[in-house]
C-alpha positions as CSV (number, residue, x, y, z in Angstrom):
1,M,56.7,6.4,-0.5
2,I,56.9,9.1,-3.0
3,A,60.1,10.9,-4.1
4,K,60.1,14.6,-2.9
5,E,60.7,15.8,-6.5
6,G,57.3,14.5,-7.5
7,F,55.2,16.5,-5.1
8,P,55.0,19.7,-7.3
9,F,53.7,17.7,-10.2
10,I,51.3,15.7,-8.1
11,I,49.9,18.7,-6.3
12,V,49.4,20.7,-9.5
13,A,47.6,17.8,-11.1
14,L,45.4,17.2,-8.0
15,V,44.5,20.9,-7.6
16,S,43.6,21.1,-11.3
17,F,41.4,18.1,-10.9
18,F,39.4,19.7,-8.1
19,V,39.2,23.1,-9.8
20,L,37.8,21.4,-13.0
21,L,35.3,19.6,-10.9
22,I,33.8,22.9,-9.8
23,F,33.9,24.3,-13.4
24,P,33.5,21.0,-15.2
25,K,35.0,20.4,-18.6
26,W,34.9,16.7,-18.4
27,F,37.7,16.0,-20.9
28,L,40.1,18.3,-18.8
29,V,38.8,16.7,-15.6
30,L,39.7,13.3,-16.9
31,L,43.0,14.5,-18.2
32,S,44.0,16.1,-14.9
33,L,43.0,12.9,-13.0
34,M,45.2,10.8,-15.4
35,C,48.1,13.2,-14.9
36,F,47.7,12.9,-11.1
37,V,47.7,9.1,-11.3
38,F,50.7,9.1,-13.7
39,F,52.8,11.4,-11.5
40,L,51.9,9.4,-8.4
41,V,53.1,6.2,-10.1
42,F,56.1,7.7,-11.8
43,F,57.5,9.3,-8.6
44,R,57.0,6.2,-6.4
45,D,60.0,5.4,-4.2
46,P,59.6,1.8,-2.9
47,E,61.8,0.4,-0.2
48,R,64.4,-2.0,-1.5
49,T,66.2,-5.0,0.2
50,V,69.9,-5.3,-0.6
51,P,70.9,-9.0,-1.1
52,P,72.7,-10.4,1.9
53,F,76.0,-11.2,0.0
54,E,79.5,-10.0,0.2
55,N,81.6,-8.5,-2.6
56,I,78.7,-7.5,-4.8
57,A,77.4,-4.4,-6.5
58,V,73.7,-3.8,-7.1
59,S,72.1,-1.9,-9.9
60,A,71.7,1.9,-9.5
61,A,68.6,1.9,-11.5
62,D,65.4,0.0,-12.5
63,G,65.2,-0.8,-16.2
64,K,66.8,-2.8,-18.9
65,V,70.6,-3.5,-19.5
66,V,71.3,-1.9,-22.9
67,E,75.2,-1.8,-23.0
68,I,78.1,-3.9,-21.5
69,K,81.6,-2.9,-22.6
70,D,85.1,-1.9,-21.6
71,E,85.4,1.9,-21.8
72,L,88.3,4.3,-21.2
73,V,87.5,7.2,-18.9
74,D,90.1,9.8,-18.0
75,G,92.8,7.3,-19.1
76,V,91.5,4.4,-17.0
77,T,89.7,1.4,-18.4
78,Y,86.5,0.4,-16.7
79,K,83.8,-2.3,-17.1
80,K,80.7,-0.3,-18.1
81,V,77.1,-1.5,-17.6
82,S,74.3,0.8,-18.8
83,V,70.7,0.6,-17.6
84,F,67.9,2.3,-19.6
85,M,64.8,3.4,-17.6
86,N,61.5,4.0,-19.5
87,V,58.7,6.1,-18.1
88,F,57.2,3.2,-16.3
89,N,60.2,2.3,-14.2
90,V,61.0,3.6,-10.8
91,H,63.4,6.5,-11.3
92,V,65.0,6.8,-7.9
93,N,68.6,5.8,-8.1
94,R,70.5,3.8,-5.4
95,M,74.1,3.4,-4.5
96,P,75.6,0.3,-6.0
97,V,78.4,-0.2,-3.4
98,T,79.4,1.1,-0.1
99,G,81.9,3.9,-0.6
100,T,82.8,7.6,-0.3
101,V,81.7,10.1,-2.9
102,V,84.8,11.9,-4.0
103,K,83.3,14.2,-6.5
104,V,80.0,15.0,-8.2
105,E,80.4,16.7,-11.6
106,H,77.6,18.1,-13.7
107,R,78.1,18.2,-17.5
108,P,75.7,20.0,-19.8
109,G,74.8,18.4,-23.1
110,K,72.2,17.2,-25.5
111,F,69.0,15.3,-24.9
112,L,69.2,12.3,-27.2
113,A,67.1,9.2,-26.6
114,A,68.8,7.6,-23.6
115,D,68.7,4.0,-25.0
116,K,71.2,5.1,-27.6
117,P,75.0,4.5,-26.9
118,E,75.9,8.0,-28.0
119,S,73.7,9.5,-25.2
120,S,76.2,8.3,-22.6
121,I,78.8,10.8,-24.0
122,E,76.7,13.6,-25.5
123,N,73.7,14.0,-23.2
124,E,73.5,16.2,-20.1
125,Q,74.7,14.2,-17.1
126,N,75.9,13.9,-13.5
127,L,79.1,11.9,-12.9
128,I,79.5,10.6,-9.4
129,Y,83.0,9.5,-8.5
130,V,83.2,6.9,-5.7
131,E,86.1,5.4,-3.7
132,S,85.4,1.9,-2.3
133,K,87.3,-1.1,-1.0
134,Y,87.0,-2.6,-4.4
135,G,88.6,0.3,-6.2
136,N,87.4,3.6,-7.8
137,M,84.1,3.7,-9.6
138,I,82.0,6.1,-11.5
139,F,78.2,6.2,-11.6
140,K,76.7,8.4,-14.3
141,Q,73.1,9.8,-14.3
142,V,72.2,10.6,-18.0
143,A,69.3,12.8,-19.1
144,G,67.2,11.5,-22.0
145,L,64.9,12.6,-24.7
146,V,62.1,13.3,-22.2
147,A,64.1,13.6,-19.0
148,R,65.6,17.1,-18.8
149,R,66.9,17.0,-15.2
150,T,69.2,14.7,-13.3
151,V,69.2,15.1,-9.5
152,C,72.0,13.8,-7.3
153,Y,71.4,13.6,-3.6
154,A,75.0,12.6,-2.7
155,K,77.5,15.2,-1.5
156,E,81.2,15.2,-1.9
157,N,83.1,13.4,0.9
158,E,79.8,11.7,2.0
159,M,80.0,8.0,2.9
160,L,77.1,6.0,1.5
161,Q,76.0,2.4,2.1
162,I,75.1,0.0,-0.7
163,G,71.4,0.5,-1.5
164,D,71.2,4.1,-0.1
165,R,69.3,6.6,-2.3
166,L,71.6,8.3,-4.7
167,G,69.4,10.6,-6.7
168,I,66.6,10.7,-9.2
169,I,66.2,11.4,-13.0
170,K,62.9,12.8,-14.1
171,F,61.3,10.7,-16.8
172,S,63.0,8.3,-19.2
173,S,66.8,8.2,-19.0
174,R,69.8,6.0,-18.1
175,V,72.4,5.2,-15.5
176,D,75.9,4.1,-16.5
177,H,78.0,2.0,-14.0
178,Y,81.8,2.1,-14.3
179,F,83.5,-0.8,-12.4
180,P,87.2,-1.5,-12.0
181,E,88.8,-3.6,-14.7
182,G,88.5,-7.3,-13.7
183,T,85.1,-7.0,-12.2
184,F,82.8,-9.9,-13.0
185,I,79.6,-8.6,-14.6
186,A,76.6,-10.7,-13.4
187,V,74.0,-9.5,-15.9
188,G,73.6,-9.7,-19.7
189,L,72.2,-7.5,-22.4
190,N,68.4,-7.0,-22.2
191,D,68.2,-8.3,-18.6
192,H,65.7,-6.4,-16.4
193,V,67.1,-5.1,-13.1
194,K,65.9,-3.3,-10.0
195,A,67.8,-0.6,-8.2
196,G,69.2,-1.7,-4.8
197,E,68.2,-5.3,-5.4
198,T,69.6,-6.9,-8.5
199,V,73.3,-8.0,-8.3
200,I,74.9,-6.6,-11.4
201,A,78.6,-7.2,-10.5
202,R,80.8,-9.2,-8.2
203,F,84.2,-8.6,-6.8
204,E,86.8,-11.2,-5.8
205,D,85.5,-14.8,-5.5
206,K,84.3,-14.5,-9.1
207,E,83.4,-18.2,-9.4
208,Q,81.2,-18.2,-6.4
209,E,77.6,-18.2,-7.5
210,V,75.2,-15.6,-6.1
211,R,71.8,-17.1,-5.6
């Protein structure tokens, strides 16, 4: 499956390839073919299987864990887990928990490299506020140095299930997860995770091992 946001890029690259075949400039033909393949791979949207466990949160993004810390947001302390996506990762984001989207807030900002901690505060971003049976959470789509657009599929007052598609960020970027204080974080720095499949947090029964 291909994310719908990728079709304009893929179609332009494919049309350019065939046009250049008619009026061949072989370097440009090769370049257009490479662009077509890149966009096809970049905008892939594979199906994912949520682990069959209770009281878990899955990663919202594919990529590498670059930050784990306690952070104060709007006067509330959260457990923050940040995942950085490079250009080779799947960029479709997924819902970490089952819950209701209370608010989606877009904040304009800079386009710093998304693997830097300051990008979480200063970069353009979407904040997705969620109510769940485990408490209130925030999931933040952060634009990066190359990524200039964050797309959130979720609507306010919409109920989403764990693993549902949440949005997409075009090109390298990051997603920040804000879990309630006391949440057990099940990943470590530099771990590689997959959206909708990797367990990154557990609620209640913290000593119970998730296999």
